[in-house]
Phi, psi and omega in degrees: 000131182285166180297325180294316180295321178296320179296319179294317180296320179295320180289327182285332182300300178301324180297316179294320178296319178298318180296319179299316180295315182297311181294326177297315178296319179298319178296320179296313180295321178296319179296318178296321181290322184274349182301314178301320178296320178298316180296318179299314182294312182295319180295325182292343179256008179258156172278164180298321179298319180292324179294317182291330186252358186244179178281136182295334181266357182284148175289153180299130178285324179225080186302142178218147178259006180301320177301324178292316179296320179291318179298321183284320191239346185217006178292145182273122177235111186070235182259001180248152180235056181251012179075192185260001187299320180295321180288327176299314179290331173301317180294321177298314180293337177274316188288313187301305180293325180296318179293313182297316183291313182294324178291317179297315180293323177297321178296315179295319179296315179298323178296314181293317185289345181247327187245347178229055187293147181227170179295126181091011182295328179292323177295317179298315179295321178298319179293320179292324177293322178297327180296336179293339186254008177284125180298145179306319188297330184285345181256001185297308183292312177301319180293324178297320179293319179297314180297323178295319179292330179273354182073027183249012179296140177059038178228157176294323179298323177297319178294323177300314179299317181300312183288328176294312181299316183285336183270344183300322180301317181290314182293325176296318178300314180300309184289324180297315179293326180289318183281345184302321182268002179290133184303116179291336180300325178297322179294315180297320179296319179295322178296321178294332177276001176096007180286140180266188185303303185286330178296315178298315181296316185287322188262341184248308185279314185301316181302335181259009186258008184305315181300315183284333175296317178299318178301312181295318182296313181294317181297311181292318180301313182296313182296316184288317181297321184273357183294136177244321187298309179295321181297315182284338181275325188245004179212152179203167178064224185288346180265002182290148177280179186298318184296322179292317179296319179297317178298317180294324179293312184289326184275359181297135182250010181256148177073192180281136179282109183263090183295327180293322177292319178299316181293321178298317179295321179295321178293318178300318180294329182273343186303313182303315180291324177297317180296318180299316181290322180294317184285318189244011183300316182293326177290329176298315179294320177298319179295319178296317180293320179295318178296322179293319180294316182289324180290000000 
């Protein structure tokens, strides 16, 4: 073996070992991360007798979908036994408009703060950035009073307003950083051609904003869908979102504790965010990288 071949073999040895160690650690961490999901899924397909007498990590001996059907349509939550389906649709009706509105307003704010600057624009952006760091707990009482004065207490529309207001700071930050590096000369050229405010935004900026829009949609969808504090504070009963209903179902102390039904309900509650990440996860990373490069 020549000296060159020996040098290549020596360099390749540690490199191969490093890859084995890295991939081994990644597999271990992935298994640890996915273990709770595995337990939830397997438990949701087991009968109560099998859960009480079997291994928590064992696959279902006699799989059944009855826990899923019961969780969706007949599980008792509070004083009603209609399952989680109504609360699931409450969350859908809350998340979709809140995400769309907060993303649209964030895009417009980012556009104004970068391409239509005015005196004090840095102060305005600083205040909106500061709003991102305000703890949820500190806005509960002021927001409750505002919702009461608007007649939106204990309504889905009230929750939409809360999440839009709290999310505007984040979406504005995302779009502002993304649009900051966008060529201002294009805006000036469009203005010279007679294009107005919304025309420039619709025809020049929006077509190139897909990556950051995906980032905002996934970020807002995940935060709003998984929110518990605002849901339990500003809604109750039939207007409560999915997270509140799930908590009430799992925390119930009456009757037989149906762990399979609880797990099925938890998986149903997690499905929308899982689907969003599986479908759009790669676009989320592309959007983050594009935003970092432009910022």
